[in-house]
C-alpha positions in Angstrom: 130.2 76.7 71.0 131.7 73.7 72.2 130.1 71.2 70.1 131.0 67.9 72.3 130.0 69.7 75.3 126.4 69.9 73.9 126.2 66.4 72.4 127.6 64.6 75.4 125.1 66.2 77.9 122.2 65.5 75.7 123.9 61.8 75.1 124.3 61.4 78.8 120.6 62.4 79.6 119.1 60.3 76.6 121.0 57.2 77.7 119.7 57.6 81.5 116.8 57.6 80.0 117.4 54.1 78.4 118.7 53.1 81.9 115.7 54.6 83.9 112.7 55.4 82.1 109.6 53.2 81.8 105.9 53.8 79.9 102.5 52.7 78.3 102.2 52.2 74.3 99.6 51.6 71.7 101.0 48.4 70.9 104.2 49.6 68.8 105.0 46.6 66.5 108.0 46.2 64.0 105.7 47.2 61.0 103.9 50.6 62.8 107.8 51.5 63.7 109.1 51.5 60.3 106.0 53.5 59.1 106.6 55.9 61.8 110.0 56.2 60.8 108.9 56.6 57.5 106.1 59.3 58.2 109.5 61.3 60.0 111.2 60.8 56.9 113.9 58.9 58.4 116.8 57.3 56.3 116.7 53.6 56.8 120.4 52.0 57.7 121.8 49.0 57.7 123.1 47.6 60.9 126.8 47.2 59.2 126.7 50.7 58.5 126.3 51.7 62.4 129.7 53.8 61.6 127.9 56.2 59.6 125.4 57.1 62.5 127.2 60.4 63.3 127.0 61.7 59.9 123.0 60.9 59.6 121.9 62.1 62.7 120.7 65.6 61.0 118.7 64.0 58.8 117.9 60.9 61.2 118.1 57.2 60.7 116.3 54.2 61.6 117.2 50.3 61.4 114.9 47.1 62.4 115.5 43.6 62.2 114.3 40.5 63.3 115.7 36.9 64.2 118.7 37.3 62.2 119.6 40.7 63.2 119.2 39.3 67.2 121.0 36.2 66.6 124.2 38.4 65.0 123.9 41.0 67.9 123.0 38.4 70.7 125.7 39.3 73.1 125.4 42.9 73.0 121.3 42.4 73.6 122.1 40.0 76.7 124.9 42.6 77.9 121.7 45.4 77.6 119.5 43.2 79.7 121.8 42.2 82.2 122.9 46.1 82.6 118.9 47.0 82.9 118.5 44.1 85.6 116.0 42.0 83.2 118.3 39.1 82.3 116.2 36.9 84.9 113.1 37.3 83.1 114.4 37.9 78.9 117.3 36.9 77.2 117.9 37.8 73.3 116.7 34.5 72.6 113.1 35.9 73.6 113.3 38.8 71.4 111.2 38.6 68.3 112.1 41.8 66.9 113.7 44.8 67.4 114.4 48.4 66.2 115.9 51.6 66.4 115.6 55.3 65.2 117.1 58.6 66.0 117.2 62.4 65.0 119.0 65.4 66.4 118.5 68.7 64.6 120.6 71.6 65.0 123.7 69.1 65.4 125.7 70.2 62.2 125.1 73.7 63.2 126.8 73.5 66.5 130.4 73.3 64.8 129.8 76.7 63.5 128.5 78.5 66.4 130.2 81.3 68.4 127.8 82.1 71.2 126.4 79.4 73.0 122.9 81.2 73.4 122.5 80.1 69.7 122.8 77.0 70.5 119.7 75.1 69.2 119.4 71.2 69.6 117.0 69.0 69.7 116.8 65.4 69.3 115.1 62.0 70.3 115.3 58.3 70.0 112.9 56.0 70.1 114.1 51.9 70.4 111.3 49.1 70.4 111.6 45.3 71.3 108.8 42.6 70.9 109.2 39.9 73.4 107.0 37.7 72.5 105.8 37.2 75.7 102.3 38.9 76.8 102.7 37.7 80.6 106.3 39.4 81.4 104.9 43.0 81.9 105.1 43.1 85.6 108.5 41.2 85.4 110.1 43.7 83.1 108.5 46.8 85.6 110.2 45.0 88.3 113.8 45.7 86.5 112.2 49.3 86.0 111.8 49.5 89.6 115.1 48.1 90.8 116.7 50.7 88.2 114.5 53.8 89.8 115.7 52.4 92.9 119.3 52.8 92.1 119.3 56.6 90.9 117.2 57.0 94.4 114.1 57.7 92.7 110.9 55.5 94.6 107.8 55.1 92.8 105.9 56.2 95.6 107.3 59.9 94.2 105.9 59.5 91.0 102.0 60.4 90.2 99.8 58.1 88.4 100.7 59.6 85.1 104.4 59.2 85.8 104.2 55.4 86.6 101.7 52.7 86.5 101.9 48.9 86.1 99.1 46.7 85.4 99.2 42.6 84.3 99.0 43.7 80.4 100.9 47.2 80.4 103.1 49.4 82.4 104.9 52.9 82.0 107.2 55.5 83.6 107.6 58.8 82.4 110.5 61.4 83.7 110.9 65.0 82.9 113.6 67.6 84.5 114.9 70.9 82.7 118.7 71.7 81.7 118.8 75.1 83.4 118.9 73.5 86.8 121.5 70.9 85.5 123.7 74.0 84.4 122.7 76.2 87.8 123.9 73.0 90.3 127.1 72.5 87.8 127.8 76.3 88.6 127.3 76.1 92.1 129.9 73.5 92.8 133.0 75.4 92.5 135.4 72.3 92.6 133.6 70.6 89.8 133.5 74.0 87.6 137.1 74.7 87.9 137.7 71.0 87.0 135.8 71.4 83.8 137.5 74.5 82.9 140.6 72.6 82.7 139.1 70.1 80.8 136.8 72.2 78.3 138.2 75.8 78.6 136.7 79.0 80.2 133.8 79.1 77.7 132.1 76.0 79.7 131.0 78.8 82.1 129.0 80.8 79.5 127.8 77.3 78.1 126.6 76.3 81.5 124.5 79.8 82.5 123.0 79.5 78.7 121.8 76.1 79.1 117.7 75.9 79.0 115.5 73.5 77.5 113.9 70.1 78.8 114.8 66.5 78.6 112.0 63.3 78.7 112.2 60.0 79.0 109.8 57.5 78.6 109.8 53.6 78.6 106.5 51.9 77.6 105.4 48.2 77.5 101.9 46.6 76.5 102.0 43.2 76.0 104.7 42.1 74.9 106.3 45.3 73.0 108.6 47.4 75.0 109.0 50.8 73.2 111.6 53.3 74.6 111.6 57.5 73.8 113.9 59.8 75.3 115.1 63.1 74.0 114.7 66.8 74.5 115.8 70.3 73.5 118.6 72.4 74.3 117.7 76.4 74.0 115.0 75.6 71.7 111.7 74.0 71.2 111.2 70.7 71.8 109.9 70.0 68.0 111.7 66.7 67.1 110.6 65.0 70.3 107.0 66.0 69.7 107.3 64.3 66.0 108.6 61.3 67.5 105.7 61.0 70.4 103.2 61.8 67.8 104.5 59.7 64.8 104.8 56.5 67.2 101.2 56.9 68.9 102.3 57.2 72.3 99.6 57.3 75.1 101.2 60.5 76.6 104.2 62.9 75.9 106.4 63.5 78.9 107.2 67.2 78.1 103.4 67.8 78.5 103.3 66.2 82.3 103.9 68.9 85.1 107.4 68.9 86.4 107.5 66.7 89.1 109.9 68.7 91.1 111.5 66.1 93.5 112.3 63.7 90.9 113.6 66.5 88.5 115.9 67.1 91.4 117.2 63.5 92.0 117.7 63.2 88.3 119.8 66.1 88.2 121.9 65.3 91.2 122.6 62.0 89.4 123.9 63.6 86.0 125.9 65.9 88.3 127.6 63.6 90.0 128.3 61.6 86.8 130.0 65.1 85.5 132.0 64.7 88.5 132.8 61.4 87.8 133.8 62.2 84.1 136.1 64.7 85.3 137.7 62.7 87.9 138.1 59.7 85.7 139.6 62.5 82.9 142.4 63.6 85.6 142.9 59.8 86.4 143.5 59.0 82.9 140.9 56.1 83.5 139.1 54.5 80.3 135.1 54.9 80.8 133.2 52.7 79.3 129.7 53.2 80.9 127.7 55.8 82.1 126.6 54.9 84.7 128.4 53.1 87.8 131.7 53.5 85.5 132.7 50.0 84.6 135.9 50.6 83.3 137.7 48.2 80.8 140.8 48.2 82.8 144.1 49.9 82.7 144.7 51.6 79.4 148.4 51.1 79.3 147.5 47.1 79.1 147.6 45.6 82.6 144.7 43.2 82.6 144.4 43.7 86.1 144.0 47.3 86.1 147.0 48.2 88.3 148.8 51.1 86.7 152.0 49.6 87.9 151.6 46.4 86.6 151.5 44.7 89.5 149.1 41.7 89.2 146.5 41.3 92.0 147.7 44.5 93.7 144.2 46.1 93.6 142.3 43.2 91.8 139.1 45.0 91.5 140.0 47.6 89.2 138.0 47.3 86.3 135.1 48.2 88.1 135.0 51.8 89.2 132.4 54.7 89.9 131.4 57.6 91.6 129.8 56.8 95.0 130.1 57.0 99.3 130.6 53.8 100.4 130.5 53.2 104.8 132.4 50.6 106.7 131.7 50.2 109.9 133.7 47.7 111.9 133.8 46.1 115.1 137.4 47.5 116.6 140.9 48.5 115.3 142.9 47.0 118.7 142.4 43.6 116.7 144.9 43.6 114.2 142.7 41.8 111.8 140.0 44.4 112.0 142.5 47.0 111.1 144.0 45.6 108.3 140.5 44.8 106.9 139.1 48.5 107.0 142.3 49.5 105.6 142.5 47.3 102.5 139.1 47.9 101.7 139.5 51.8 101.9 142.3 51.5 100.0 140.9 49.7 97.1 137.7 51.9 97.1 139.7 54.9 96.9 142.0 53.3 94.0 138.7 52.9 92.5 137.3 56.6 92.9 134.8 56.1 95.5 134.5 58.1 98.8 134.7 56.0 102.1 133.7 56.7 105.7 135.4 53.7 107.6 134.9 53.6 111.2 136.1 51.2 113.9 133.2 51.0 117.1 135.7 49.9 119.8 133.5 47.0 120.4 130.8 49.3 121.6 127.4 48.6 120.5 126.1 51.8 121.0 129.0 53.9 119.2 128.8 51.3 116.0 124.9 52.4 116.0 125.8 56.0 116.3 128.4 55.8 113.4 126.3 53.6 111.0 123.3 56.4 111.5 126.1 59.1 110.4 127.3 57.2 107.3 123.3 57.0 106.3 123.0 60.7 106.9 126.1 61.7 105.3 125.1 60.1 101.9 126.6 56.7 101.9 125.4 54.4 99.4 126.3 51.1 100.3 127.2 50.0 103.8 129.6 47.2 104.4 129.3 46.1 108.5 130.7 43.7 110.7 128.2 43.4 113.3 129.7 43.5 116.9 126.2 42.7 118.1 123.4 42.1 115.3 120.8 42.4 117.4 121.5 46.1 118.5 121.5 47.4 114.8 117.9 46.3 114.0 116.5 49.7 113.9 119.5 51.6 112.3 119.4 48.5 109.8 115.5 49.8 108.8 116.7 53.2 108.9 119.1 52.3 105.9 116.6 50.3 104.1 114.2 53.3 104.1 116.6 55.4 102.2 117.4 52.5 99.6 121.0 51.5 101.0 122.4 48.2 100.4 123.9 46.1 103.3 126.9 44.0 102.8 127.4 41.8 106.2 130.9 41.6 106.6 132.5 38.1 108.1 129.4 38.4 110.7 126.0 37.6 109.6 123.3 40.3 110.5 120.5 38.1 112.5 116.9 38.4 112.5 116.8 41.3 109.4 115.3 41.4 105.9 117.4 44.6 105.3 120.7 42.7 104.6 121.3 42.2 100.8 124.7 40.4 100.8 127.0 38.1 103.1 130.6 37.9 102.3 132.8 35.8 104.7 134.7 32.6 104.4 133.0 28.9 104.1 133.2 28.6 108.2 131.7 25.3 108.4 134.8 24.6 106.3 136.8 26.5 108.9 135.7 24.2 111.8 136.4 21.1 109.7 140.1 21.9 109.0 140.6 22.6 112.8 139.1 19.1 113.5 140.8 17.5 110.7 144.3 18.7 111.9 143.2 17.5 115.3 142.3 14.2 114.1 145.7 13.9 112.1 148.0 15.4 115.1 146.8 12.8 117.4 146.4 10.1 114.7 143.1 9.6 115.6 142.8 6.9 113.0 145.5 4.6 114.3 146.3 5.7 117.9 144.8 3.2 120.6 143.3 6.6 122.8 141.9 7.5 124.6 142.5 11.3 123.7 141.1 14.4 126.2 139.8 17.2 124.4 138.3 20.5 125.3 136.3 22.7 123.3 136.0 26.4 123.4 133.5 28.4 120.7 132.9 31.7 119.9 129.9 34.1 120.3 126.5 32.7 120.4 125.2 35.7 118.8 127.7 35.3 115.9 126.2 32.7 113.2 129.6 32.1 112.3 130.5 30.1 115.6 127.8 28.0 115.4 129.1 26.9 111.6 132.9 26.3 113.1 131.5 24.5 116.2 129.2 22.0 113.8 132.1 21.7 111.2 134.7 20.6 113.5 131.9 18.7 115.4 130.7 16.8 112.3 134.7 15.5 111.6 135.3 14.4 115.4 131.9 12.8 116.1 132.8 9.4 115.0 135.9 9.6 117.2 133.8 10.8 120.3 131.0 8.0 119.7 134.1 5.2 119.5 135.4 6.8 122.8 138.7 7.4 121.4 138.0 10.8 122.4 136.0 12.2 125.6 135.7 15.6 127.1 136.7 15.2 131.0 134.6 18.5 131.6 131.7 17.3 129.9 131.3 20.5 128.1 130.8 19.7 124.9 127.3 21.1 123.4 127.5 24.3 121.7 125.6 26.1 124.5 128.1 24.8 127.2 131.3 26.0 125.4 130.5 29.3 123.9 132.4 32.7 124.6 130.6 35.8 124.8 131.8 38.4 122.1 135.1 36.3 121.6 136.7 37.8 124.3 140.2 36.8 125.4 139.5 37.3 129.0 136.4 35.3 129.1 137.8 32.3 127.5 140.7 32.5 129.9 138.8 32.6 132.7 136.5 29.3 132.0 139.7 27.5 130.8 141.2 28.4 134.1 138.3 27.3 135.7 138.4 23.6 133.6 142.2 23.0 134.5 141.4 23.7 138.0 138.5 21.4 138.4 139.1 18.4 136.1 142.9 18.6 135.1 144.8 19.8 138.6 146.5 16.5 138.8 148.3 16.9 135.8 145.9 15.0 133.7 147.1 15.2 130.3 145.0 17.6 127.6 145.3 16.2 124.6 143.7 18.8 122.1 141.9 22.2 122.8 139.7 22.9 120.0 139.5 26.8 119.9 137.2 28.4 117.3 139.6 31.7 117.0 142.6 33.4 117.9 141.0 35.6 120.3 139.9 32.4 122.5 143.0 30.6 121.8 144.9 33.4 123.5 143.1 32.7 126.7 143.4 29.2 126.6 146.9 29.1 126.4 147.2 32.3 128.9 145.3 29.7 131.3 147.4 26.7 130.0 150.7 28.7 130.7 149.2 29.4 134.2 147.9 26.4 135.8 148.3 23.4 133.2 150.8 20.3 134.8 150.5 17.9 131.8 153.6 16.1 130.6 152.7 17.2 126.8 151.5 20.7 125.7 148.1 20.3 123.9 147.2 20.9 120.4 145.2 23.9 120.5 143.9 25.5 117.3 142.8 28.9 116.2 141.8 31.0 113.5 142.6 34.3 111.9 146.2 34.4 112.2 146.3 37.2 114.6 149.8 38.8 115.4 150.1 37.2 118.5 148.8 34.1 117.8 151.3 33.5 115.2 154.0 34.0 117.9 152.3 31.5 119.9 152.7 29.5 116.7 156.6 29.8 116.5 156.9 29.6 120.2 155.2 26.1 119.9 152.2 27.1 122.5 149.7 27.0 119.5 149.6 24.2 116.7 147.7 25.9 114.1 145.5 28.8 113.2 143.2 28.8 110.1 144.1 31.8 107.8 141.3 33.5 106.5 143.3 35.8 104.2 141.5 38.8 104.7 142.9 40.7 102.0 140.9 38.1 99.7 137.7 38.8 102.1 138.1 42.8 101.7 138.6 42.5 98.0 135.3 40.4 97.4 133.5 42.9 99.6 134.8 45.7 97.6 133.9 44.0 94.7 130.4 43.3 95.3 130.1 46.7 96.7 131.2 47.9 93.4 128.9 45.8 91.5 126.1 47.1 93.4 126.8 50.6 92.5 127.6 50.2 88.8 124.6 48.3 88.2 125.9 44.9 87.8 124.8 41.4 89.1 126.6 40.7 92.4 128.7 37.8 92.7 127.7 35.1 94.8 128.4 31.4 95.3 125.8 30.4 98.3 122.5 31.1 97.9 121.2 28.1 100.4 123.4 28.1 103.7 123.0 31.4 105.5 119.7 31.6 107.0 119.7 34.6 109.5 116.0 33.8 110.9 114.5 36.1 108.4 115.6 35.2 105.0 118.7 33.1 103.3 121.2 36.1 102.4 122.9 35.5 99.2 126.5 34.7 100.2 130.1 34.7 98.8 132.2 32.4 100.7 136.1 32.4 100.4 138.1 29.0 100.7 140.1 29.1 104.1 143.7 27.4 104.7 145.7 27.0 107.7 149.1 28.1 109.3 151.6 26.3 111.4 155.1 26.5 112.4 156.2 24.4 108.8 154.3 27.1 106.6 154.1 30.1 108.5 157.1 31.9 106.5 155.6 31.0 103.1 151.6 31.7 103.7 152.2 35.1 106.1 155.6 36.6 105.5 156.7 35.7 101.6 153.1 37.0 100.5 153.8 40.2 102.5 150.9 39.8 105.2 153.7 40.0 108.0 156.9 41.4 107.9 159.6 39.5 109.9 160.3 42.3 112.1 156.5 42.3 113.1 157.0 38.6 113.9 160.1 39.5 116.0 162.5 37.6 113.8 
């Protein structure tokens, strides 16, 4: 029998136990732990002899330490706490003592076995920590619950014997059988073929003969946390039961009735992991974390993880894993959204994820239907740029009911507590940049004036519109107050200058009406503040048709859409704020990967973006601006556009 296969299977499910289980103990302390290990005739192992573990695993070993050991291994402990979603509650400095014990009978015999049916492997390990804080049980269990949710197990699926939390104690116990695991792998032809390629034809016999149980338990009482995981392969669970008895656990998870629903969820998770191992092996990726696949970068030495050695090409390589991501964008007719979607899809697929990318044609009903399909097809995280946020209320609640995290992409999702994160550009800064450009272009700090300015803002249902507008108006306010700037139309308040759905046609119609009513005699328009390029395009169209002024206004924009960059080259639009959506797309990929791999999600703003229900944790990228003087450097040299695309 392939010794590695069985030992890896057991190690995987055991480690899953560390990361997902939790339970109720009889007040395990360091001294009791040591006595339990002695009762099991385990051998004490010094921490600096950990490389000898495999040799000693048959007889069993343990080690136990206090502040000195903890201080020496603080980085490792803190990394574990972060992975376990407990870093906000504890750090290594909170731990008073730490202990570990392991034993696996039958391990040494595996190398001599010829028939898989003869395999007998029975093992368990115990891990104990004393945090020295008796008031943190509920906080600890919150971390456990978040881990359970990550593997699609809700605590409401568990019986009172399987999950319990009180002020002073808590536990969770999980139990499932390996025969079902083997059968699920056997039923997946593609996976089975991949395993045969990697491990040989006998893997099928191994899986067919696989039987046994796995039990997982983490128990907490007062300041003591105790983790027990183990089970048997093709034999009785003697070692596990000895461990449970020696450490005085309140209940043996293997004696619990099988929770079929939970067992199925756990089995599916491990099958997914085996699929990931097979895929990663074929891709020659380095796997350093069993859940979520946090890779150490490219094994060939490129710190950015790009096997082609192109730094920055795939900036998120280094976070990889198996999972399905749904991306819902408004339309592919606007190049900005098409490019965003293509970029995210490419990066996710490079990292090994499956991607469902959909463009809704600027139709809200279509977007609702597409997101519904993503939920039903098993997407594990959703990235959504809403056409109109209120229309998504029901489908977002459906996603939440299935514990699917949601990242709002560049457009915040209003009046909902279902959204988990928001990735955008610093939208207030966008408005500031546009206004500062106007200040400099008109030399408002020195010129006498007055200067005439009109304003075209964005969609009132998009919170970004308000940030664009307010950022600009805060810069321009002193010049309005002094009379150096004036709006001839009188349309200056946000409610008067908005453009539904950012539509070019609406911006053009409104601009035509303003020109006809207030500038028909050739009155000069010195500047036209437009919040984005689609509205700027409408304003330029109106100016081309009806404006009779002596000089062309300073027209601002945002997004560097292809048609608008051509307007900049032609001298009809002065500037466009460049939110390099390659950066935004990469950040969204990074955040989704962090969610799926159990890492802390990177955000840099936890105060600004209130959607009416909650302040949404946000990562805001920094924008720059493009003019005739720098468009070649920023857009062409960086590869964002080609000269041919710009008609050069």
